[in-house]
Steps between C-alpha positions, in 0.01 A plus 500: 500500500594640164856561617534143623360363175737715299801385707412133457459555127842663473661223707335229294611667181855531622518137610335375184772661290773308681613193315660197669833613356457837673470333838790266422711801405406676823591191702839479327572867571405468867697176539808653337475818706457314828790268417724798427384666820566188710844443349635854478310698764805505728696682228236768437414812695142592582459709184619220272261261672221745436595527133501120463162458669347784297643356177289184534153657468641744242626211284169316536302811404724560198461139386121519539485840330697380196509122476798467261717628786419183694682287243782752486553496877485121527741452209746757636482343846557148363796597282653716772472221757655256252793738452540557874497126568752443222751739654520288817653797678787552252520766227766291324226261386375769262773390257455125541124437518351504150175684565671751727775573250272541200159597638441566868795680652419867531735604219371230264135574573548873448683439172208285387273785601689731266497259206130429542409867520691566176322207333164611637550849357599349165190279478270784601641706213482209256136470598448865412575419134414130478152532352309176556766369738498812718302342783735202515814715502358726770395200707857371483630843598263511796599150610867589484435812708339280766799265501737798516316635805521154657875476444550855633318413820686171535827687453396751764395237754812289444728805517344579838600154622844524340569820690461307826731227371764768441466596867226518762583867558496571124163347417231748388200540274639564149375854442808690617692599185450582132540140385235373737250780448529476122386138529218621725404768247493250212270243655271754670447694175436183303265355760288815516485500121387136495220591740378780270540267203261253662259769620462666161530188286767640271863399456611764251624738771764244597705612201531847655520421871756222458725746317569690821552171685747386233679835525536440875631148432754642256627741763503221760712273278752776435510594868559136595796464266650844559473504879461131592182621667368146546740449791321511835632782718444580870249771575616844602385580857210727397344219295500250785138566580167325462373822339683397182267200457205739470636825359688367196231263359233769544726751326556270204135422458479872435796502261370194313146625453620848402719340232206287387277807472766680297523220246122485474508876444755444222259250341219755538701763314583254224128424472419872482775578248430203271371717217755779534704543179707804592827359634594819677189452716631154589851615593424521875369142496809384311738658749297392799479145369879481485531641851253247637704213364849614595449723803777325699756630250428851622652406833840382378678834544714365782502136389823364358488233231201344332499746207457231234219339699310826530552587134338169401228565757440847353489364146242237588294759687505737201389220265217404733381857536525562126321174422215587735449839341532368143244227573273715714189447286519124521588510869217744574251266334601223741494712814190521724267797482633831637250477787653169610853637477398806699337284768805273536724806525282649773472182705873434481579852622236478775648174635855631468417826674336319793801277556751778438321706766522209743868454414570869561336489843688180588822659377447797730447270797811302405701821468390607848628173640825494302599867487290667767274704271200433278618717211841641416459623139746237387509486115318168495230633730467819297457312172258255660292803598520630143375163370219499755394857414507421128258210529292672768448786254419255218237325710358830623461629146334179389259466792419869550539645150428196283845486340502243221655428166824618348599744774464239775694247289790740443498586870509132601778435250701798623456368852718204406797733451444652845457157657809361328715783629366444851572128464839510326622851438513605864712196587745568218525877490423619851638401837304471818375275775343266244818440296487120514472431128763722344686384192 
């Protein structure tokens, strides 16, 4: 009797929390999924059908869990469908239809993403020093981050369609090369930050987290110009697998949240060092701040050209890092309490570790299908294991030994260097079975 009463109470509570818009959103997701299934089922294998059907309840749950995502999904779907309809089956229309040319083609949308992320970062930092107008500036920065995420997702969805317009045998989910996964990294990192921003009711961390997103955008812009990376290319045989739809996004949820945790750790250290007057004690933060802002430059050993671009990039990064350290007292006063920063850092790493673990398992299964073995000690696999062990140790020390404070922050920040090498350095310095994104 008690069990039945408790079950009814839980059910009533769950249903009572659903708004009419929640049910409307669920109906739209189901209708869209079933339409896609009815129209394209003949072109999908059984695994892809399973992914599509599983994506519907997952999208509904995500929209109910965090309601702002409902508006994001609906807006992205509407703009993407408008773009798809505007193409009318011809890529040439991207240069003749106004909203495709300037807003909704994949290249245009992704460029808007970059501009908006730069502007968002700028407004977050203006808010850090704006006194009475801080809340307004930060609200603008947050709004621009939301629009940037929207444009990134529109660009991704439209690029997916464009790949099929190039050729039915070329079409693929756009997560197959450095250009595409950098876009994925940018919007995933920003979206996870926006969730924490809402959960903790503070926007000041946007100034730090959006720095790493802007750094990724800077690299993406250079890579686009230097290598014409925006051009859609056929997949290499090993990537022609439904595993890619699962493995890569899960992997980059890990990369994005690890980067987020590192920037929160950087903010934590600034908070802790606010009263430090001995500059030699701040030297590690100075150097590390520069590295965080211009890390891609470290990987240009075998890259021809672009020297002037990277020198400007380095100069801006040095000014940002120096400005942060010089203004650390004022910045520290605006940052949340150390306990909040520590909690955000922990939750970001916990989420990232869970998804990175899933991605590693999926990668092993994919490797078995593509190459006949679950593990081959390929450089990418080896460094993925190093990343996994690093964060596994961090979580173990926190949960079992109570690791907190400065040591955990430095560890999380150092983890960004390890993660970045696994993400970029392996592709550029080392050869192996995963050499799809070399420069």
